[in-house]
N, C-alpha and C positions, 0 to 999 in steps of 0.2 A: 520577034521578041527582043532581039538585041537593039533594033531600031527604037523601040518603045523606051527601053532603059536609057539609051543615049539621049533621046528627046527629053525625057524627064530630067536627066542629069544636066543637060544644057539649060533647061528652063530654070532649075534651081540655081545654077551658076549665074544666070542673067539676073534673077530676082535678088540673089545675094549681092551682086555687084551694084545693083540699083539701090538697095537698102543701105549698103555700106557707104556709098557715095553721097547719100542724102544726110543732111543735118536735121534731125528730127528733135524738136523740143515740145514736150507736153507739159503744159501748165494747168494745174487744177486749183481753182480758187473756190473756197467754201465761205459763204457768208452765213453766219449763224444769227438768227433773229430770235429774240425772246418774246414769248407771249406777254400780255399785260399782267397776268397772274405771276409769271416767273419774274418779271421785272419788279413787281411790287414786293415779292418775297426777297429778292436780292437787296432792294432798298431797305426793307425792314431789318434784314440781317446786318447790313452795313451800319444803319443807325443805332441798332441795339448794342453793337460792340464798339462803336466809335471809330475814329480815324486810325488806320493801321500804323501811321508814323508815331502817333501819340502812344499807342500800345507798345510799339517797339522801343521807344525811349524809356517807358516805365519798366519794361523787361530788362533793358540794359542797365538801368540804375539799380534795380534789384540784384542783378547778377554782380555788378560792381561792388555793392555792399556786402554780398555774400563772400566774394573773394577777399575783400578787406578783412572781414571777420575771421575767415579761415587763415589768412596770413597772420593776423594778430595771435590766434591760438597757436599756430605752428612756431612763431618766433617768441612766444611767451610774453608778449607785451599786452596781454589782455587786461583791460581795466577791471578793477574790482567793483562789483555792484552790491547794493544792499538787498537786492531781491532774491 
């Protein structure tokens, strides 16, 4: 019984030493491919909403205008309007 335990222990030590001494690199690469229907859906969504950079510029201009208006209201330099 003692011999069995020692044999198993020695086997584990040898396996541990072998694994510790090895440089193991595992690389997993996934290539995602779209079906024709998915590709068409993505193109339709992209064409419907336009270029993302143009949308981002519009959003930044709107935000800049809102900040200017808030700044004008806070500083009291709001222009009087007839409306």
